Chimera marker file (.cmm) of the C-alpha trace (Angstrom):
<marker_set name="trace">
<marker id="1" x="99.015" y="100.157" z="84.123" r="1" g="1" b="0" radius="0.5"/>
<marker id="2" x="97.846" y="103.951" z="84.969" r="1" g="1" b="0" radius="0.5"/>
<marker id="3" x="94.853" y="104.463" z="86.480" r="1" g="1" b="0" radius="0.5"/>
<marker id="4" x="91.878" y="105.340" z="83.854" r="1" g="1" b="0" radius="0.5"/>
<marker id="5" x="90.392" y="108.499" z="83.682" r="1" g="1" b="0" radius="0.5"/>
<marker id="6" x="86.374" y="108.331" z="84.223" r="1" g="1" b="0" radius="0.5"/>
<marker id="7" x="85.945" y="110.366" z="81.175" r="1" g="1" b="0" radius="0.5"/>
<marker id="8" x="87.596" y="108.285" z="79.066" r="1" g="1" b="0" radius="0.5"/>
<marker id="9" x="85.624" y="105.111" z="80.451" r="1" g="1" b="0" radius="0.5"/>
<marker id="10" x="82.601" y="106.300" z="79.794" r="1" g="1" b="0" radius="0.5"/>
<marker id="11" x="83.379" y="107.197" z="75.983" r="1" g="1" b="0" radius="0.5"/>
<marker id="12" x="83.428" y="103.283" z="75.599" r="1" g="1" b="0" radius="0.5"/>
<marker id="13" x="80.455" y="101.679" z="73.867" r="1" g="1" b="0" radius="0.5"/>
<marker id="14" x="78.576" y="99.537" z="76.148" r="1" g="1" b="0" radius="0.5"/>
<marker id="15" x="79.857" y="96.328" z="74.748" r="1" g="1" b="0" radius="0.5"/>
<marker id="16" x="83.366" y="97.392" z="75.347" r="1" g="1" b="0" radius="0.5"/>
<marker id="17" x="82.565" y="97.789" z="79.126" r="1" g="1" b="0" radius="0.5"/>
<marker id="18" x="80.625" y="94.476" z="79.659" r="1" g="1" b="0" radius="0.5"/>
<marker id="19" x="84.141" y="92.805" z="77.649" r="1" g="1" b="0" radius="0.5"/>
<marker id="20" x="86.351" y="94.815" z="79.569" r="1" g="1" b="0" radius="0.5"/>
<marker id="21" x="84.509" y="93.864" z="83.521" r="1" g="1" b="0" radius="0.5"/>
<marker id="22" x="84.507" y="90.310" z="82.070" r="1" g="1" b="0" radius="0.5"/>
<marker id="23" x="88.124" y="90.538" z="80.623" r="1" g="1" b="0" radius="0.5"/>
<marker id="24" x="88.575" y="91.744" z="84.795" r="1" g="1" b="0" radius="0.5"/>
<marker id="25" x="87.208" y="89.198" z="86.088" r="1" g="1" b="0" radius="0.5"/>
<marker id="26" x="89.077" y="86.750" z="84.641" r="1" g="1" b="0" radius="0.5"/>
<marker id="27" x="92.062" y="88.667" z="85.404" r="1" g="1" b="0" radius="0.5"/>
<marker id="28" x="91.228" y="88.747" z="89.301" r="1" g="1" b="0" radius="0.5"/>
<marker id="29" x="90.344" y="84.829" z="89.297" r="1" g="1" b="0" radius="0.5"/>
<marker id="30" x="93.547" y="84.473" z="87.862" r="1" g="1" b="0" radius="0.5"/>
<marker id="31" x="95.770" y="86.725" z="90.448" r="1" g="1" b="0" radius="0.5"/>
<marker id="32" x="94.104" y="84.310" z="92.700" r="1" g="1" b="0" radius="0.5"/>
<marker id="33" x="94.527" y="81.179" z="91.956" r="1" g="1" b="0" radius="0.5"/>
<marker id="34" x="98.404" y="82.239" z="91.368" r="1" g="1" b="0" radius="0.5"/>
<marker id="35" x="99.047" y="84.074" z="94.582" r="1" g="1" b="0" radius="0.5"/>
<marker id="36" x="97.468" y="80.613" z="95.851" r="1" g="1" b="0" radius="0.5"/>
<marker id="37" x="100.224" y="78.236" z="94.384" r="1" g="1" b="0" radius="0.5"/>
<marker id="38" x="102.861" y="80.704" z="95.018" r="1" g="1" b="0" radius="0.5"/>
<marker id="39" x="103.511" y="81.968" z="91.842" r="1" g="1" b="0" radius="0.5"/>
<marker id="40" x="102.461" y="85.548" z="91.790" r="1" g="1" b="0" radius="0.5"/>
<marker id="41" x="105.027" y="88.147" z="91.127" r="1" g="1" b="0" radius="0.5"/>
<marker id="42" x="102.971" y="91.179" z="91.142" r="1" g="1" b="0" radius="0.5"/>
<marker id="43" x="100.687" y="91.724" z="93.837" r="1" g="1" b="0" radius="0.5"/>
<marker id="44" x="100.185" y="95.182" z="93.198" r="1" g="1" b="0" radius="0.5"/>
<marker id="45" x="98.422" y="94.454" z="89.864" r="1" g="1" b="0" radius="0.5"/>
<marker id="46" x="95.110" y="93.041" z="92.245" r="1" g="1" b="0" radius="0.5"/>
<marker id="47" x="94.390" y="96.301" z="93.992" r="1" g="1" b="0" radius="0.5"/>
<marker id="48" x="95.004" y="98.216" z="89.875" r="1" g="1" b="0" radius="0.5"/>
<marker id="49" x="92.352" y="95.177" z="88.637" r="1" g="1" b="0" radius="0.5"/>
<marker id="50" x="90.118" y="96.086" z="91.323" r="1" g="1" b="0" radius="0.5"/>
<marker id="51" x="89.972" y="99.987" z="91.010" r="1" g="1" b="0" radius="0.5"/>
<marker id="52" x="89.567" y="99.522" z="87.342" r="1" g="1" b="0" radius="0.5"/>
<marker id="53" x="86.957" y="96.502" z="87.455" r="1" g="1" b="0" radius="0.5"/>
<marker id="54" x="85.008" y="99.517" z="90.292" r="1" g="1" b="0" radius="0.5"/>
<marker id="55" x="85.055" y="102.172" z="87.593" r="1" g="1" b="0" radius="0.5"/>
<marker id="56" x="83.818" y="100.257" z="85.296" r="1" g="1" b="0" radius="0.5"/>
<marker id="57" x="80.729" y="98.987" z="86.740" r="1" g="1" b="0" radius="0.5"/>
<marker id="58" x="80.295" y="102.255" z="88.250" r="1" g="1" b="0" radius="0.5"/>
<marker id="59" x="80.038" y="103.949" z="84.621" r="1" g="1" b="0" radius="0.5"/>
<marker id="60" x="78.161" y="100.695" z="83.610" r="1" g="1" b="0" radius="0.5"/>
<marker id="61" x="75.382" y="101.680" z="86.689" r="1" g="1" b="0" radius="0.5"/>
<marker id="62" x="74.922" y="105.138" z="85.409" r="1" g="1" b="0" radius="0.5"/>
<marker id="63" x="73.984" y="104.238" z="82.282" r="1" g="1" b="0" radius="0.5"/>
<marker id="64" x="71.266" y="101.738" z="83.802" r="1" g="1" b="0" radius="0.5"/>
<marker id="65" x="70.244" y="104.517" z="86.300" r="1" g="1" b="0" radius="0.5"/>
<marker id="66" x="70.177" y="107.112" z="83.281" r="1" g="1" b="0" radius="0.5"/>
<marker id="67" x="68.191" y="104.882" z="80.965" r="1" g="1" b="0" radius="0.5"/>
<marker id="68" x="65.254" y="104.015" z="83.623" r="1" g="1" b="0" radius="0.5"/>
<marker id="69" x="65.355" y="107.098" z="84.927" r="1" g="1" b="0" radius="0.5"/>
<marker id="70" x="64.321" y="108.767" z="81.315" r="1" g="1" b="0" radius="0.5"/>
<link id1="1" id2="2" r="1" g="1" b="0" radius="0.2"/>
<link id1="2" id2="3" r="1" g="1" b="0" radius="0.2"/>
<link id1="3" id2="4" r="1" g="1" b="0" radius="0.2"/>
<link id1="4" id2="5" r="1" g="1" b="0" radius="0.2"/>
<link id1="5" id2="6" r="1" g="1" b="0" radius="0.2"/>
<link id1="6" id2="7" r="1" g="1" b="0" radius="0.2"/>
<link id1="7" id2="8" r="1" g="1" b="0" radius="0.2"/>
<link id1="8" id2="9" r="1" g="1" b="0" radius="0.2"/>
<link id1="9" id2="10" r="1" g="1" b="0" radius="0.2"/>
<link id1="10" id2="11" r="1" g="1" b="0" radius="0.2"/>
<link id1="11" id2="12" r="1" g="1" b="0" radius="0.2"/>
<link id1="12" id2="13" r="1" g="1" b="0" radius="0.2"/>
<link id1="13" id2="14" r="1" g="1" b="0" radius="0.2"/>
<link id1="14" id2="15" r="1" g="1" b="0" radius="0.2"/>
<link id1="15" id2="16" r="1" g="1" b="0" radius="0.2"/>
<link id1="16" id2="17" r="1" g="1" b="0" radius="0.2"/>
<link id1="17" id2="18" r="1" g="1" b="0" radius="0.2"/>
<link id1="18" id2="19" r="1" g="1" b="0" radius="0.2"/>
<link id1="19" id2="20" r="1" g="1" b="0" radius="0.2"/>
<link id1="20" id2="21" r="1" g="1" b="0" radius="0.2"/>
<link id1="21" id2="22" r="1" g="1" b="0" radius="0.2"/>
<link id1="22" id2="23" r="1" g="1" b="0" radius="0.2"/>
<link id1="23" id2="24" r="1" g="1" b="0" radius="0.2"/>
<link id1="24" id2="25" r="1" g="1" b="0" radius="0.2"/>
<link id1="25" id2="26" r="1" g="1" b="0" radius="0.2"/>
<link id1="26" id2="27" r="1" g="1" b="0" radius="0.2"/>
<link id1="27" id2="28" r="1" g="1" b="0" radius="0.2"/>
<link id1="28" id2="29" r="1" g="1" b="0" radius="0.2"/>
<link id1="29" id2="30" r="1" g="1" b="0" radius="0.2"/>
<link id1="30" id2="31" r="1" g="1" b="0" radius="0.2"/>
<link id1="31" id2="32" r="1" g="1" b="0" radius="0.2"/>
<link id1="32" id2="33" r="1" g="1" b="0" radius="0.2"/>
<link id1="33" id2="34" r="1" g="1" b="0" radius="0.2"/>
<link id1="34" id2="35" r="1" g="1" b="0" radius="0.2"/>
<link id1="35" id2="36" r="1" g="1" b="0" radius="0.2"/>
<link id1="36" id2="37" r="1" g="1" b="0" radius="0.2"/>
<link id1="37" id2="38" r="1" g="1" b="0" radius="0.2"/>
<link id1="38" id2="39" r="1" g="1" b="0" radius="0.2"/>
<link id1="39" id2="40" r="1" g="1" b="0" radius="0.2"/>
<link id1="40" id2="41" r="1" g="1" b="0" radius="0.2"/>
<link id1="41" id2="42" r="1" g="1" b="0" radius="0.2"/>
<link id1="42" id2="43" r="1" g="1" b="0" radius="0.2"/>
<link id1="43" id2="44" r="1" g="1" b="0" radius="0.2"/>
<link id1="44" id2="45" r="1" g="1" b="0" radius="0.2"/>
<link id1="45" id2="46" r="1" g="1" b="0" radius="0.2"/>
<link id1="46" id2="47" r="1" g="1" b="0" radius="0.2"/>
<link id1="47" id2="48" r="1" g="1" b="0" radius="0.2"/>
<link id1="48" id2="49" r="1" g="1" b="0" radius="0.2"/>
<link id1="49" id2="50" r="1" g="1" b="0" radius="0.2"/>
<link id1="50" id2="51" r="1" g="1" b="0" radius="0.2"/>
<link id1="51" id2="52" r="1" g="1" b="0" radius="0.2"/>
<link id1="52" id2="53" r="1" g="1" b="0" radius="0.2"/>
<link id1="53" id2="54" r="1" g="1" b="0" radius="0.2"/>
<link id1="54" id2="55" r="1" g="1" b="0" radius="0.2"/>
<link id1="55" id2="56" r="1" g="1" b="0" radius="0.2"/>
<link id1="56" id2="57" r="1" g="1" b="0" radius="0.2"/>
<link id1="57" id2="58" r="1" g="1" b="0" radius="0.2"/>
<link id1="58" id2="59" r="1" g="1" b="0" radius="0.2"/>
<link id1="59" id2="60" r="1" g="1" b="0" radius="0.2"/>
<link id1="60" id2="61" r="1" g="1" b="0" radius="0.2"/>
<link id1="61" id2="62" r="1" g="1" b="0" radius="0.2"/>
<link id1="62" id2="63" r="1" g="1" b="0" radius="0.2"/>
<link id1="63" id2="64" r="1" g="1" b="0" radius="0.2"/>
<link id1="64" id2="65" r="1" g="1" b="0" radius="0.2"/>
<link id1="65" id2="66" r="1" g="1" b="0" radius="0.2"/>
<link id1="66" id2="67" r="1" g="1" b="0" radius="0.2"/>
<link id1="67" id2="68" r="1" g="1" b="0" radius="0.2"/>
<link id1="68" id2="69" r="1" g="1" b="0" radius="0.2"/>
<link id1="69" id2="70" r="1" g="1" b="0" radius="0.2"/>
</marker_set>
């Protein structure tokens, strides 16, 4: 999975961002579960998922901040 461009993430709707955040949190939970049971093969998915989650949360917080300051 290539690192998404923040400009691409800013084009998403609020609902899409929320759905992706929920999906990534679930994926991180599943990855932690797989690691605990020694079934995890792709350990690099942790870093990729955390980076994308952070980008999505940043975009979401920017929107919240811009809506409340207006």
